N, C-alpha and C positions, 0 to 999 in steps of 0.2 A: 822780268826774263818769265817768261812763259815757258812750260815745259807744252812739246809737240808731239805728234803722232806722221810717222811716216808710211803714207799705204795709197795700193791705187796708181803709182805713182803722183802722187801729190802730199802735201803735207796740212797735216790738219787739226784743228786745235780740240782736244782730248773730247770734249763735251757737242763738237759740231758732227766728229767721226762716229756714225752711227746706223743701224739697219737700211736700209731701204726700203720696205716694205711695214716693218713697226714703229720706225722711230730710235728705239731703245740701244741703251747705248752701250758697247759690248763687252766693257770688264773684261774678267780675268779671260773671259770664253774665246777670245777672238774672237773674225767672222774666215766667212766662205765669200770669196768673190765668185761672179757670173756675168758677163758680158757690160764688165769694167764697171759694174754696182757692190756693194759687201752688203751682207744681208748677216745676221744670225743665227746659230747655229736651223734653232724651231722653225725658221720662218723656210730657211735654204730649203731643210728636207721635204716639207711642209711643199711649196712652189716649185721646187725644182726633180726630185726623187721619184723615182719609177710607184706605182703605188702597187698594195700586196692584193692579188688576185682575189684571195678569202676575204680578209679582213677591212680591204683598202684603204689601212694606212697609210704614210711613207716607209719604206725601206729603206734602213741606214745601213745595214749591215748585209752579212753572210745571207743568203735567197738562194730558193729555190727557180729553177725555169723547168716546167713542165706544163703540160694540159695548152700553150698556146701567153702560159704568162709568166708572169713574177709571183715567186709565195715567200712570206716569213716562214723559218723552218716550220714554226708552233704553229701554221696556217694552212700545214701541207697535211690535211692528216687524210683517214681513210671519211668516204661519207657514209659506209655502213657503220660501220666500231667505233668512237671513240679515239684511236692508238695514229701514236705519227708515222707516219712512213720514211723505212727509214733506206 
């Protein structure tokens, strides 16, 4: 008897259920699905999340929409002084 994982409408051996991008097993972190493929959290956000207009890194949670882009809250700052714009 072997342990199995059911995901994406299929049954997998745990060692074969891994990220479609990096090939690593998911472990306790789970996975994110896109177009029928499973991705680890890091690769999912790197590949599919909107990018911050300030730092170009993926936006994973709350963000500001302004000036034709999306920004991490900490990246949306005044260009003249170092203070965040609330």
